PDB file as gemmi writes it, atoms N, CA and C in Angstrom:
CRYST1    1.000    1.000    1.000  90.00  90.00  90.00 P 1                      
ATOM      1  N   MET A   1       0.838  -1.168   0.000  1.00  0.00           N  
ATOM      2  CA  MET A   1       0.000   0.000   0.000  1.00  0.00           C  
ATOM      3  C   MET A   1       0.891   1.242   0.000  1.00  0.00           C  
ATOM      4  N   LYS A   2       0.633   2.158  -0.930  1.00  0.00           N  
ATOM      5  CA  LYS A   2       1.380   3.418  -0.998  1.00  0.00           C  
ATOM      6  C   LYS A   2       0.644   4.485  -0.184  1.00  0.00           C  
ATOM      7  N   ILE A   3       1.397   5.193   0.619  1.00  0.00           N  
ATOM      8  CA  ILE A   3       0.841   6.257   1.453  1.00  0.00           C  
ATOM      9  C   ILE A   3       1.716   7.492   1.267  1.00  0.00           C  
ATOM     10  N   LYS A   4       1.097   8.587   0.840  1.00  0.00           N  
ATOM     11  CA  LYS A   4       1.839   9.838   0.642  1.00  0.00           C  
ATOM     12  C   LYS A   4       1.683  10.721   1.875  1.00  0.00           C  
ATOM     13  N   VAL A   5       2.827  11.192   2.382  1.00  0.00           N  
ATOM     14  CA  VAL A   5       2.871  12.055   3.558  1.00  0.00           C  
ATOM     15  C   VAL A   5       3.407  13.413   3.133  1.00  0.00           C  
ATOM     16  N   LEU A   6       2.663  14.467   3.418  1.00  0.00           N  
ATOM     17  CA  LEU A   6       3.158  15.834   3.213  1.00  0.00           C  
ATOM     18  C   LEU A   6       3.666  16.324   4.565  1.00  0.00           C  
ATOM     19  N   PHE A   7       4.953  16.598   4.632  1.00  0.00           N  
ATOM     20  CA  PHE A   7       5.623  16.994   5.859  1.00  0.00           C  
ATOM     21  C   PHE A   7       5.930  18.480   5.766  1.00  0.00           C  
ATOM     22  N   LEU A   8       5.089  19.313   6.387  1.00  0.00           N  
ATOM     23  CA  LEU A   8       5.251  20.771   6.390  1.00  0.00           C  
ATOM     24  C   LEU A   8       5.930  21.189   7.689  1.00  0.00           C  
ATOM     25  N   ASP A   9       7.136  21.682   7.578  1.00  0.00           N  
ATOM     26  CA  ASP A   9       7.884  22.057   8.767  1.00  0.00           C  
ATOM     27  C   ASP A   9       8.835  23.196   8.410  1.00  0.00           C  
ATOM     28  N   ASP A  10       9.041  24.090   9.354  1.00  0.00           N  
ATOM     29  CA  ASP A  10       9.937  25.215   9.089  1.00  0.00           C  
ATOM     30  C   ASP A  10      11.380  24.762   8.888  1.00  0.00           C  
ATOM     31  N   ILE A  11      11.728  23.568   9.324  1.00  0.00           N  
ATOM     32  CA  ILE A  11      13.102  23.106   9.136  1.00  0.00           C  
ATOM     33  C   ILE A  11      13.446  22.917   7.660  1.00  0.00           C  
ATOM     34  N   PHE A  12      12.434  22.893   6.803  1.00  0.00           N  
ATOM     35  CA  PHE A  12      12.674  22.774   5.370  1.00  0.00           C  
ATOM     36  C   PHE A  12      12.606  24.127   4.658  1.00  0.00           C  
ATOM     37  N   SER A  13      12.360  25.198   5.401  1.00  0.00           N  
ATOM     38  CA  SER A  13      12.240  26.515   4.775  1.00  0.00           C  
ATOM     39  C   SER A  13      13.610  27.180   4.634  1.00  0.00           C  
ATOM     40  N   ASP A  14      13.764  27.957   3.581  1.00  0.00           N  
ATOM     41  CA  ASP A  14      15.011  28.699   3.377  1.00  0.00           C  
ATOM     42  C   ASP A  14      15.238  29.691   4.503  1.00  0.00           C  
ATOM     43  N   LEU A  15      14.181  30.325   4.975  1.00  0.00           N  
ATOM     44  CA  LEU A  15      14.299  31.308   6.051  1.00  0.00           C  
ATOM     45  C   LEU A  15      14.904  30.668   7.302  1.00  0.00           C  
ATOM     46  N   PHE A  16      14.400  29.519   7.682  1.00  0.00           N  
ATOM     47  CA  PHE A  16      14.906  28.804   8.859  1.00  0.00           C  
ATOM     48  C   PHE A  16      16.371  28.419   8.652  1.00  0.00           C  
ATOM     49  N   ARG A  17      16.693  27.875   7.507  1.00  0.00           N  
ATOM     50  CA  ARG A  17      18.036  27.386   7.212  1.00  0.00           C  
ATOM     51  C   ARG A  17      19.052  28.534   7.133  1.00  0.00           C  
ATOM     52  N   GLN A  18      18.619  29.692   6.647  1.00  0.00           N  
ATOM     53  CA  GLN A  18      19.534  30.820   6.524  1.00  0.00           C  
ATOM     54  C   GLN A  18      19.730  31.551   7.843  1.00  0.00           C  
ATOM     55  N   THR A  19      18.762  31.432   8.748  1.00  0.00           N  
ATOM     56  CA  THR A  19      18.807  32.166  10.006  1.00  0.00           C  
ATOM     57  C   THR A  19      19.637  31.459  11.070  1.00  0.00           C  
ATOM     58  N   LEU A  20      19.585  30.124  11.095  1.00  0.00           N  
ATOM     59  CA  LEU A  20      20.275  29.369  12.145  1.00  0.00           C  
ATOM     60  C   LEU A  20      21.588  28.798  11.635  1.00  0.00           C  
ATOM     61  N   ASP A  21      22.540  28.654  12.570  1.00  0.00           N  
ATOM     62  CA  ASP A  21      23.817  28.066  12.152  1.00  0.00           C  
ATOM     63  C   ASP A  21      23.726  26.542  12.157  1.00  0.00           C  
ATOM     64  N   GLN A  22      24.722  25.906  11.591  1.00  0.00           N  
ATOM     65  CA  GLN A  22      24.729  24.459  11.384  1.00  0.00           C  
ATOM     66  C   GLN A  22      24.553  23.682  12.684  1.00  0.00           C  
ATOM     67  N   GLU A  23      25.161  24.163  13.767  1.00  0.00           N  
ATOM     68  CA  GLU A  23      25.056  23.469  15.054  1.00  0.00           C  
ATOM     69  C   GLU A  23      23.623  23.428  15.556  1.00  0.00           C  
ATOM     70  N   GLN A  24      22.875  24.488  15.327  1.00  0.00           N  
ATOM     71  CA  GLN A  24      21.485  24.529  15.759  1.00  0.00           C  
ATOM     72  C   GLN A  24      20.591  23.656  14.878  1.00  0.00           C  
ATOM     73  N   LEU A  25      20.995  23.445  13.635  1.00  0.00           N  
ATOM     74  CA  LEU A  25      20.193  22.654  12.710  1.00  0.00           C  
ATOM     75  C   LEU A  25      20.333  21.152  12.946  1.00  0.00           C  
ATOM     76  N   VAL A  26      21.369  20.739  13.656  1.00  0.00           N  
ATOM     77  CA  VAL A  26      21.632  19.306  13.846  1.00  0.00           C  
ATOM     78  C   VAL A  26      20.445  18.609  14.491  1.00  0.00           C  
ATOM     79  N   PHE A  27      19.867  19.190  15.537  1.00  0.00           N  
ATOM     80  CA  PHE A  27      18.741  18.543  16.218  1.00  0.00           C  
ATOM     81  C   PHE A  27      17.569  18.335  15.265  1.00  0.00           C  
ATOM     82  N   ASP A  28      17.184  19.374  14.541  1.00  0.00           N  
ATOM     83  CA  ASP A  28      16.048  19.268  13.623  1.00  0.00           C  
ATOM     84  C   ASP A  28      16.329  18.292  12.483  1.00  0.00           C  
ATOM     85  N   ASP A  29      17.527  18.326  11.949  1.00  0.00           N  
ATOM     86  CA  ASP A  29      17.872  17.417  10.863  1.00  0.00           C  
ATOM     87  C   ASP A  29      17.887  15.967  11.340  1.00  0.00           C  
ATOM     88  N   THR A  30      18.385  15.738  12.552  1.00  0.00           N  
ATOM     89  CA  THR A  30      18.407  14.385  13.117  1.00  0.00           C  
ATOM     90  C   THR A  30      16.992  13.886  13.354  1.00  0.00           C  
ATOM     91  N   TRP A  31      16.136  14.756  13.882  1.00  0.00           N  
ATOM     92  CA  TRP A  31      14.739  14.386  14.123  1.00  0.00           C  
ATOM     93  C   TRP A  31      14.037  14.040  12.813  1.00  0.00           C  
ATOM     94  N   SER A  32      14.234  14.851  11.801  1.00  0.00           N  
ATOM     95  CA  SER A  32      13.621  14.619  10.500  1.00  0.00           C  
ATOM     96  C   SER A  32      14.116  13.305   9.890  1.00  0.00           C  
ATOM     97  N   ALA A  33      15.409  13.068   9.972  1.00  0.00           N  
ATOM     98  CA  ALA A  33      15.988  11.837   9.417  1.00  0.00           C  
ATOM     99  C   ALA A  33      15.468  10.608  10.152  1.00  0.00           C  
ATOM    100  N   SER A  34      15.299  10.696  11.464  1.00  0.00           N  
ATOM    101  CA  SER A  34      14.799   9.539  12.221  1.00  0.00           C  
ATOM    102  C   SER A  34      13.343   9.252  11.863  1.00  0.00           C  
ATOM    103  N   LEU A  35      12.575  10.281  11.612  1.00  0.00           N  
ATOM    104  CA  LEU A  35      11.191  10.094  11.189  1.00  0.00           C  
ATOM    105  C   LEU A  35      11.134   9.394   9.827  1.00  0.00           C  
ATOM    106  N   GLU A  36      11.965   9.844   8.914  1.00  0.00           N  
ATOM    107  CA  GLU A  36      12.030   9.204   7.592  1.00  0.00           C  
ATOM    108  C   GLU A  36      12.469   7.742   7.704  1.00  0.00           C  
ATOM    109  N   ARG A  37      13.432   7.487   8.571  1.00  0.00           N  
ATOM    110  CA  ARG A  37      13.916   6.121   8.751  1.00  0.00           C  
ATOM    111  C   ARG A  37      12.799   5.208   9.262  1.00  0.00           C  
ATOM    112  N   GLU A  38      12.033   5.698  10.201  1.00  0.00           N  
ATOM    113  CA  GLU A  38      10.945   4.882  10.748  1.00  0.00           C  
ATOM    114  C   GLU A  38       9.852   4.636   9.707  1.00  0.00           C  
ATOM    115  N   PHE A  39       9.544   5.630   8.901  1.00  0.00           N  
ATOM    116  CA  PHE A  39       8.578   5.419   7.822  1.00  0.00           C  
ATOM    117  C   PHE A  39       9.082   4.374   6.831  1.00  0.00           C  
ATOM    118  N   SER A  40      10.377   4.354   6.569  1.00  0.00           N  
ATOM    119  CA  SER A  40      10.911   3.394   5.601  1.00  0.00           C  
ATOM    120  C   SER A  40      10.884   1.970   6.138  1.00  0.00           C  
ATOM    121  N   ARG A  41      10.879   1.797   7.433  1.00  0.00           N  
ATOM    122  CA  ARG A  41      10.840   0.458   8.033  1.00  0.00           C  
ATOM    123  C   ARG A  41       9.483  -0.222   7.889  1.00  0.00           C  
ATOM    124  N   THR A  42       8.473   0.512   7.530  1.00  0.00           N  
ATOM    125  CA  THR A  42       7.131  -0.071   7.444  1.00  0.00           C  
ATOM    126  C   THR A  42       6.939  -0.906   6.189  1.00  0.00           C  
ATOM    127  N   ARG A  43       7.920  -0.919   5.305  1.00  0.00           N  
ATOM    128  CA  ARG A  43       7.802  -1.753   4.101  1.00  0.00           C  
ATOM    129  C   ARG A  43       7.644  -3.221   4.478  1.00  0.00           C  
ATOM    130  N   ASP A  44       8.189  -3.595   5.629  1.00  0.00           N  
ATOM    131  CA  ASP A  44       8.075  -4.980   6.092  1.00  0.00           C  
ATOM    132  C   ASP A  44       6.623  -5.395   6.318  1.00  0.00           C  
ATOM    133  N   ILE A  45       5.756  -4.430   6.571  1.00  0.00           N  
ATOM    134  CA  ILE A  45       4.345  -4.748   6.809  1.00  0.00           C  
ATOM    135  C   ILE A  45       3.469  -4.381   5.609  1.00  0.00           C  
ATOM    136  N   GLY A  46       4.116  -4.040   4.515  1.00  0.00           N  
ATOM    137  CA  GLY A  46       3.375  -3.773   3.285  1.00  0.00           C  
ATOM    138  C   GLY A  46       2.980  -2.326   3.050  1.00  0.00           C  
ATOM    139  N   ALA A  47       3.484  -1.423   3.870  1.00  0.00           N  
ATOM    140  CA  ALA A  47       3.185   0.004   3.670  1.00  0.00           C  
ATOM    141  C   ALA A  47       4.421   0.677   3.084  1.00  0.00           C  
ATOM    142  N   ASP A  48       4.222   1.458   2.056  1.00  0.00           N  
ATOM    143  CA  ASP A  48       5.312   2.180   1.409  1.00  0.00           C  
ATOM    144  C   ASP A  48       4.991   3.668   1.475  1.00  0.00           C  
ATOM    145  N   PHE A  49       5.731   4.383   2.326  1.00  0.00           N  
ATOM    146  CA  PHE A  49       5.483   5.802   2.529  1.00  0.00           C  
ATOM    147  C   PHE A  49       6.340   6.640   1.589  1.00  0.00           C  
ATOM    148  N   GLU A  50       5.703   7.581   0.918  1.00  0.00           N  
ATOM    149  CA  GLU A  50       6.404   8.592   0.137  1.00  0.00           C  
ATOM    150  C   GLU A  50       6.298   9.888   0.933  1.00  0.00           C  
ATOM    151  N   ILE A  51       7.440  10.472   1.264  1.00  0.00           N  
ATOM    152  CA  ILE A  51       7.438  11.687   2.073  1.00  0.00           C  
ATOM    153  C   ILE A  51       7.786  12.875   1.186  1.00  0.00           C  
ATOM    154  N   VAL A  52       6.887  13.853   1.163  1.00  0.00           N  
ATOM    155  CA  VAL A  52       7.108  15.102   0.450  1.00  0.00           C  
ATOM    156  C   VAL A  52       7.351  16.167   1.511  1.00  0.00           C  
ATOM    157  N   LYS A  53       8.553  16.763   1.502  1.00  0.00           N  
ATOM    158  CA  LYS A  53       8.913  17.763   2.513  1.00  0.00           C  
ATOM    159  C   LYS A  53       8.774  19.155   1.935  1.00  0.00           C  
ATOM    160  N   SER A  54       8.245  20.058   2.752  1.00  0.00           N  
ATOM    161  CA  SER A  54       8.134  21.444   2.313  1.00  0.00           C  
ATOM    162  C   SER A  54       8.235  22.387   3.506  1.00  0.00           C  
ATOM    163  N   GLY A  55       8.856  23.522   3.255  1.00  0.00           N  
ATOM    164  CA  GLY A  55       8.915  24.592   4.236  1.00  0.00           C  
ATOM    165  C   GLY A  55       8.136  25.808   3.758  1.00  0.00           C  
ATOM    166  N   ASP A  56       7.228  25.588   2.827  1.00  0.00           N  
ATOM    167  CA  ASP A  56       6.465  26.677   2.211  1.00  0.00           C  
ATOM    168  C   ASP A  56       5.061  26.766   2.824  1.00  0.00           C  
ATOM    169  N   ILE A  57       5.001  27.270   4.048  1.00  0.00           N  
ATOM    170  CA  ILE A  57       3.718  27.329   4.772  1.00  0.00           C  
ATOM    171  C   ILE A  57       2.727  28.280   4.107  1.00  0.00           C  
ATOM    172  N   GLU A  58       3.238  29.289   3.423  1.00  0.00           N  
ATOM    173  CA  GLU A  58       2.354  30.252   2.767  1.00  0.00           C  
ATOM    174  C   GLU A  58       1.487  29.593   1.694  1.00  0.00           C  
ATOM    175  N   ASN A  59       1.996  28.541   1.087  1.00  0.00           N  
ATOM    176  CA  ASN A  59       1.280  27.876  -0.007  1.00  0.00           C  
ATOM    177  C   ASN A  59       0.771  26.491   0.384  1.00  0.00           C  
ATOM    178  N   TRP A  60       0.426  26.332   1.650  1.00  0.00           N  
ATOM    179  CA  TRP A  60      -0.015  25.018   2.132  1.00  0.00           C  
ATOM    180  C   TRP A  60      -1.200  24.475   1.343  1.00  0.00           C  
ATOM    181  N   GLN A  61      -2.132  25.333   1.018  1.00  0.00           N  
ATOM    182  CA  GLN A  61      -3.338  24.878   0.326  1.00  0.00           C  
ATOM    183  C   GLN A  61      -3.009  24.349  -1.080  1.00  0.00           C  
ATOM    184  N   GLN A  62      -2.159  25.065  -1.799  1.00  0.00           N  
ATOM    185  CA  GLN A  62      -1.749  24.621  -3.132  1.00  0.00           C  
ATOM    186  C   GLN A  62      -0.957  23.319  -3.057  1.00  0.00           C  
ATOM    187  N   LEU A  63      -0.117  23.187  -2.016  1.00  0.00           N  
ATOM    188  CA  LEU A  63       0.650  21.952  -1.844  1.00  0.00           C  
ATOM    189  C   LEU A  63      -0.265  20.751  -1.633  1.00  0.00           C  
ATOM    190  N   ILE A  64      -1.284  20.933  -0.814  1.00  0.00           N  
ATOM    191  CA  ILE A  64      -2.229  19.841  -0.567  1.00  0.00           C  
ATOM    192  C   ILE A  64      -2.984  19.486  -1.842  1.00  0.00           C  
ATOM    193  N   GLU A  65      -3.402  20.504  -2.580  1.00  0.00           N  
ATOM    194  CA  GLU A  65      -4.107  20.237  -3.838  1.00  0.00           C  
ATOM    195  C   GLU A  65      -3.199  19.546  -4.854  1.00  0.00           C  
ATOM    196  N   LYS A  66      -1.948  19.963  -4.913  1.00  0.00           N  
ATOM    197  CA  LYS A  66      -1.010  19.397  -5.878  1.00  0.00           C  
ATOM    198  C   LYS A  66      -0.590  17.976  -5.495  1.00  0.00           C  
ATOM    199  N   GLU A  67      -0.211  17.768  -4.254  1.00  0.00           N  
ATOM    200  CA  GLU A  67       0.353  16.492  -3.815  1.00  0.00           C  
ATOM    201  C   GLU A  67      -0.702  15.440  -3.463  1.00  0.00           C  
ATOM    202  N   ARG A  68      -1.888  15.884  -3.064  1.00  0.00           N  
ATOM    203  CA  ARG A  68      -2.971  14.961  -2.687  1.00  0.00           C  
ATOM    204  C   ARG A  68      -2.496  13.941  -1.637  1.00  0.00           C  
ATOM    205  N   PRO A  69      -1.975  14.431  -0.490  1.00  0.00           N  
ATOM    206  CA  PRO A  69      -1.417  13.508   0.502  1.00  0.00           C  
ATOM    207  C   PRO A  69      -2.501  12.731   1.247  1.00  0.00           C  
ATOM    208  N   ASP A  70      -2.094  11.578   1.743  1.00  0.00           N  
ATOM    209  CA  ASP A  70      -2.966  10.793   2.622  1.00  0.00           C  
ATOM    210  C   ASP A  70      -2.844  11.284   4.059  1.00  0.00           C  
ATOM    211  N   ILE A  71      -1.656  11.784   4.389  1.00  0.00           N  
ATOM    212  CA  ILE A  71      -1.363  12.268   5.743  1.00  0.00           C  
ATOM    213  C   ILE A  71      -0.628  13.604   5.623  1.00  0.00           C  
ATOM    214  N   VAL A  72      -0.951  14.548   6.512  1.00  0.00           N  
ATOM    215  CA  VAL A  72      -0.218  15.808   6.586  1.00  0.00           C  
ATOM    216  C   VAL A  72       0.392  15.900   7.986  1.00  0.00           C  
ATOM    217  N   LEU A  73       1.711  16.020   8.038  1.00  0.00           N  
ATOM    218  CA  LEU A  73       2.409  16.299   9.291  1.00  0.00           C  
ATOM    219  C   LEU A  73       2.739  17.778   9.277  1.00  0.00           C  
ATOM    220  N   LEU A  74       2.319  18.490  10.305  1.00  0.00           N  
ATOM    221  CA  LEU A  74       2.463  19.943  10.325  1.00  0.00           C  
ATOM    222  C   LEU A  74       3.073  20.405  11.630  1.00  0.00           C  
ATOM    223  N   ASP A  75       4.164  21.124  11.518  1.00  0.00           N  
ATOM    224  CA  ASP A  75       4.758  21.789  12.669  1.00  0.00           C  
ATOM    225  C   ASP A  75       3.913  23.041  12.922  1.00  0.00           C  
ATOM    226  N   LEU A  76       3.359  23.161  14.099  1.00  0.00           N  
ATOM    227  CA  LEU A  76       2.462  24.275  14.396  1.00  0.00           C  
ATOM    228  C   LEU A  76       3.180  25.558  14.793  1.00  0.00           C  
ATOM    229  N   TYR A  77       4.461  25.490  15.085  1.00  0.00           N  
ATOM    230  CA  TYR A  77       5.177  26.672  15.544  1.00  0.00           C  
ATOM    231  C   TYR A  77       6.338  26.964  14.598  1.00  0.00           C  
ATOM    232  N   TRP A  78       6.160  27.983  13.793  1.00  0.00           N  
ATOM    233  CA  TRP A  78       7.183  28.407  12.825  1.00  0.00           C  
ATOM    234  C   TRP A  78       7.786  29.712  13.319  1.00  0.00           C  
ATOM    235  N   HIS A  79       8.685  29.629  14.272  1.00  0.00           N  
ATOM    236  CA  HIS A  79       9.162  30.834  14.955  1.00  0.00           C  
ATOM    237  C   HIS A  79       9.879  31.831  14.051  1.00  0.00           C  
ATOM    238  N   GLU A  80      10.746  31.391  13.159  1.00  0.00           N  
ATOM    239  CA  GLU A  80      11.427  32.347  12.278  1.00  0.00           C  
ATOM    240  C   GLU A  80      10.451  33.014  11.319  1.00  0.00           C  
ATOM    241  N   HIS A  81       9.521  32.250  10.828  1.00  0.00           N  
ATOM    242  CA  HIS A  81       8.504  32.770   9.919  1.00  0.00           C  
ATOM    243  C   HIS A  81       7.621  33.811  10.644  1.00  0.00           C  
ATOM    244  N   ALA A  82       7.205  33.473  11.847  1.00  0.00           N  
ATOM    245  CA  ALA A  82       6.365  34.383  12.623  1.00  0.00           C  
ATOM    246  C   ALA A  82       7.122  35.663  12.978  1.00  0.00           C  
ATOM    247  N   ARG A  83       8.388  35.514  13.327  1.00  0.00           N  
ATOM    248  CA  ARG A  83       9.202  36.701  13.672  1.00  0.00           C  
ATOM    249  C   ARG A  83       9.314  37.632  12.478  1.00  0.00           C  
ATOM    250  N   LYS A  84       9.495  37.070  11.286  1.00  0.00           N  
ATOM    251  CA  LYS A  84       9.623  37.895  10.090  1.00  0.00           C  
ATOM    252  C   LYS A  84       8.300  38.588   9.750  1.00  0.00           C  
ATOM    253  N   LYS A  85       7.197  37.856   9.908  1.00  0.00           N  
ATOM    254  CA  LYS A  85       5.886  38.416   9.562  1.00  0.00           C  
ATOM    255  C   LYS A  85       5.376  39.454  10.546  1.00  0.00           C  
ATOM    256  N   VAL A  86       5.487  39.135  11.835  1.00  0.00           N  
ATOM    257  CA  VAL A  86       4.860  40.001  12.835  1.00  0.00           C  
ATOM    258  C   VAL A  86       5.820  40.591  13.856  1.00  0.00           C  
ATOM    259  N   GLY A  87       7.096  40.292  13.712  1.00  0.00           N  
ATOM    260  CA  GLY A  87       8.073  40.841  14.644  1.00  0.00           C  
ATOM    261  C   GLY A  87       8.039  40.093  15.922  1.00  0.00           C  
TER     262      GLY A  87                                                      
END                                                                             
């Protein structure tokens, strides 16, 4: 069974990546990689996850329409994005 996951998180946004240094990104990158690893292990039970990553929160609606995901994982707190928009 194929399952498409849309993973919307600020860790994939250019703003987040340009604002923080490499040492600060390690935690988020490790967390993201571990999530992908766990999704890939489900092939043993017949599930095949396709993960689409995006840091484009402004276009969430278009992404959902385009990708037609079965599951949406959404980070609810986009601190760099919020700081830029509203200070």
